C-alpha positions as CSV (number, residue, x, y, z in Angstrom):
1,M,0.0,0.0,0.0
2,S,2.7,2.5,1.0
3,G,4.7,1.6,-2.1
4,T,1.7,2.4,-4.3
5,F,1.2,5.7,-2.6
6,W,4.8,6.9,-2.9
7,S,4.9,5.8,-6.6
8,A,1.8,7.9,-7.3
9,E,3.1,10.8,-5.3
10,G,6.4,10.7,-7.1
11,A,4.6,10.8,-10.5
12,R,2.5,13.8,-9.4
13,R,5.6,15.7,-8.3
14,A,7.4,14.9,-11.5
15,K,4.5,16.2,-13.5
16,H,4.5,19.4,-11.6
17,M,8.3,19.8,-12.2
18,D,7.8,19.3,-15.9
19,V,5.3,22.2,-15.9
20,L,7.7,24.4,-13.9
21,R,10.5,23.7,-16.4
22,T,8.4,25.2,-19.2
23,I,8.1,28.6,-17.4
24,P,10.8,31.1,-18.5
25,P,13.0,32.6,-15.8
26,P,11.9,36.1,-14.6
27,P,14.0,39.2,-15.3
28,P,16.7,40.2,-12.8
29,H,14.7,42.8,-10.9
30,V,11.9,40.3,-10.4
31,R,14.4,37.7,-9.2
32,M,15.6,40.2,-6.6
33,G,12.1,40.6,-5.4
34,I,11.6,36.9,-5.1
35,M,14.8,36.5,-3.0
36,R,13.6,39.2,-0.6
37,K,10.3,37.5,-0.2
38,L,12.0,34.1,0.3
39,I,14.4,35.5,2.9
40,C,11.5,37.2,4.8
41,G,9.5,33.9,4.7
42,I,12.4,31.9,6.0
43,A,13.1,34.4,8.8
44,T,9.4,34.3,9.8
45,H,9.5,30.5,9.9
46,Y,12.7,30.5,11.9
47,N,11.3,32.9,14.5
48,N,8.0,31.0,14.7
49,P,8.6,27.3,13.7
50,S,4.9,26.5,14.3
51,Q,3.9,28.7,11.4
52,T,3.8,26.8,8.1
53,F,6.2,28.3,5.6
54,T,4.8,28.6,2.0
55,F,6.1,30.4,-0.9
56,Q,3.7,31.0,-3.8
57,L,5.0,31.7,-7.3
58,E,2.4,34.4,-8.0
59,F,5.0,36.5,-9.6
60,I,4.9,34.1,-12.6
61,M,1.1,34.4,-12.8
62,I,0.9,38.2,-13.1
63,A,1.8,40.0,-16.4
64,I,1.4,43.6,-17.4
65,L,0.9,44.1,-21.1
66,S,0.7,47.0,-23.5
67,P,-2.3,46.4,-25.9
68,S,-0.9,45.0,-29.2
69,V,-3.9,43.3,-30.8
70,P,-7.7,44.3,-31.1
71,E,-8.6,41.6,-28.5
72,H,-6.6,43.5,-25.8
73,Y,-8.8,46.5,-26.3
74,E,-11.9,44.3,-26.1
75,Y,-10.7,43.0,-22.8
76,I,-10.0,46.5,-21.6
77,A,-13.5,47.6,-22.6
78,Q,-15.0,44.7,-20.6
79,L,-13.0,45.7,-17.6
80,M,-14.1,49.3,-18.0
81,N,-17.7,48.3,-18.0
82,E,-17.1,46.4,-14.8
83,F,-15.3,49.5,-13.4
84,H,-18.4,51.6,-14.3
85,Q,-20.7,49.1,-12.5
86,W,-18.3,48.9,-9.5
87,C,-18.4,52.7,-9.1
88,C,-22.2,52.7,-9.5
89,A,-22.5,50.1,-6.8
90,R,-20.2,51.9,-4.4
91,Y,-22.2,55.1,-4.9
92,S,-25.7,53.8,-4.4
93,G,-28.5,55.1,-2.3
94,E,-28.3,58.6,-1.0
95,R,-24.9,59.2,-2.7
96,S,-25.9,58.0,-6.2
97,W,-26.1,61.6,-7.4
98,E,-22.3,61.8,-7.1
99,F,-21.9,58.9,-9.6
100,H,-24.4,60.5,-12.0
101,D,-22.8,63.9,-11.7
102,Y,-19.3,62.5,-12.4
103,F,-20.0,60.1,-15.3
104,N,-21.2,61.5,-18.6
105,E,-22.8,58.5,-20.2
106,K,-22.3,59.7,-23.8
107,A,-18.7,60.6,-23.2
108,W,-18.2,57.2,-21.5
109,A,-19.7,55.3,-24.5
110,H,-17.5,57.3,-26.8
111,E,-14.4,56.5,-24.8
112,L,-15.1,52.8,-24.9
113,S,-15.5,52.8,-28.6
114,K,-12.3,54.7,-29.3
115,L,-9.9,53.3,-26.7
116,D,-7.2,52.6,-29.3
117,E,-7.4,56.2,-30.5
118,I,-7.9,58.2,-27.3
119,Y,-5.1,56.3,-25.5
120,L,-2.4,56.4,-28.1
121,P,1.2,56.9,-26.9
122,P,2.7,59.2,-25.9
123,D,-0.4,61.2,-25.3
124,G,-2.1,58.3,-23.7
125,E,-1.7,54.6,-23.0
126,F,-3.6,51.7,-21.5
127,L,-2.0,48.7,-19.7
128,L,-3.7,45.4,-19.2
129,A,-3.0,43.0,-16.3
130,T,-3.4,39.3,-16.6
131,Y,-3.3,36.5,-14.0
132,D,-2.5,33.1,-15.4
133,S,-3.3,34.6,-18.8
134,E,-6.8,35.8,-17.7
135,P,-7.4,39.6,-18.1
136,V,-8.0,40.9,-14.5
137,G,-7.2,44.6,-14.4
138,C,-6.1,47.7,-16.2
139,V,-4.9,51.3,-15.8
140,A,-4.5,54.2,-18.2
141,L,-2.4,57.3,-18.7
142,K,-3.5,60.4,-20.5
143,K,-1.8,63.7,-21.3
144,F,-2.9,66.6,-19.2
145,T,-0.3,69.2,-20.2
146,D,3.1,68.9,-21.9
147,S,4.7,68.2,-18.5
148,M,1.9,66.5,-16.7
149,C,-0.2,63.3,-17.3
150,E,-3.3,62.0,-15.5
151,I,-3.6,58.4,-14.3
152,K,-7.1,57.0,-14.9
153,R,-9.2,53.8,-14.9
154,L,-7.3,51.8,-12.4
155,Y,-9.4,48.6,-11.8
156,V,-8.8,45.0,-10.7
157,R,-11.5,42.4,-10.6
158,A,-12.8,41.6,-7.1
159,N,-11.6,37.9,-7.2
160,F,-8.0,39.0,-7.9
161,R,-7.6,41.8,-5.3
162,G,-5.1,41.4,-2.6
163,K,-2.4,40.0,-4.9
164,G,-0.5,43.2,-5.5
165,I,-1.9,43.6,-9.1
166,A,-3.1,47.2,-8.6
167,R,0.4,48.2,-7.3
168,K,2.1,46.5,-10.2
169,L,-0.2,48.3,-12.6
170,M,0.6,51.7,-11.0
171,S,4.3,51.0,-11.0
172,A,4.2,50.1,-14.7
173,I,2.1,53.1,-15.8
174,L,4.3,55.5,-13.8
175,D,7.3,54.0,-15.6
176,K,5.5,54.8,-18.9
177,A,4.9,58.4,-17.7
178,R,8.6,58.8,-17.0
179,K,9.5,57.3,-20.4
180,Y,7.4,59.9,-22.1
181,D,9.1,62.7,-20.1
182,Y,6.2,63.7,-18.0
183,Q,7.3,65.5,-14.8
184,Y,4.1,65.1,-12.8
185,A,1.3,62.6,-12.6
186,R,-2.1,63.5,-11.2
187,L,-5.3,61.6,-10.4
188,E,-8.7,62.0,-8.9
189,F,-11.2,59.6,-7.3
190,G,-14.3,59.6,-5.1
191,E,-13.7,59.8,-1.3
192,L,-15.5,56.5,-0.7
193,F,-12.6,54.6,-2.5
194,T,-10.5,54.5,0.7
195,E,-8.5,51.5,-0.6
196,S,-7.4,53.7,-3.6
197,N,-6.4,56.5,-1.2
198,A,-4.2,54.1,0.8
199,L,-2.5,52.7,-2.3
200,Y,-1.8,56.1,-3.9
201,K,-0.4,57.6,-0.6
202,S,1.9,54.5,-0.2
203,I,3.3,55.2,-3.7
204,G,4.0,58.9,-2.8
205,F,1.0,60.8,-4.1
206,K,0.2,64.0,-2.2
207,N,-3.2,65.7,-1.8
208,I,-3.7,68.9,-4.0
209,D,-6.6,71.2,-4.8
210,A,-9.2,70.3,-7.4
211,Y,-7.8,70.6,-10.9
212,T,-10.4,69.2,-13.2
213,D,-13.6,70.7,-14.6
214,I,-16.3,68.9,-12.6
215,P,-19.5,70.3,-11.0
216,E,-18.7,72.5,-8.0
217,R,-20.9,70.5,-5.6
218,L,-18.9,67.4,-6.5
219,K,-15.5,68.7,-5.7
220,P,-15.7,68.4,-1.9
221,K,-16.6,64.7,-2.4
222,M,-13.5,64.0,-4.5
223,V,-9.8,63.5,-3.7
224,F,-7.2,65.0,-5.9
225,M,-3.5,63.9,-5.8
226,E,-0.2,64.6,-7.5
227,L,3.2,62.8,-7.7
228,K,6.5,64.3,-8.9
229,L,8.0,61.8,-11.2
């Protein structure tokens, strides 16, 4: 009985190793991040041996892509529709007027139909995040002035939050902004998105006065931020 078990277990592990061998090695900066996580995990286990030490290879599962084929823009459009519904759900009930004041439905429909034209580098760009090849999030950059861009449309599907995908998207889009020689990045969001507020502050964004043309009664309900690149 035990011999049969170990034979089956060995076959299972060999199969997993065959799969792992097909995965290309990550770039140097990713390998450094992996080592830091591994060292922290080992240190945690050493200090608390009763805690099980696991190391998930999620770095392999997450990819950030620049759209290169029409299907990528179709995925982004789907994510943007989910983003729209997510915002509507967050601002339901007594605060639904904020959602309707902010979103111009005609302008929104136009944006979704012209993503590949509106967000054309260097005046704009979308990035798509995938997890195990499944589209799960996106973020956009759009020119505001010659020296300043605006970060827009950051969204990650609910089932994939907590994996660092939003932070990876922000890091990648800010790298794009620097590549295009923007000196500042700005963004705006509703005050109910407290998770967004925490993320942006951790990256280094600072609160500023309102800078966009939105209804006056809406401005006190919004958060405006800027980052020097």
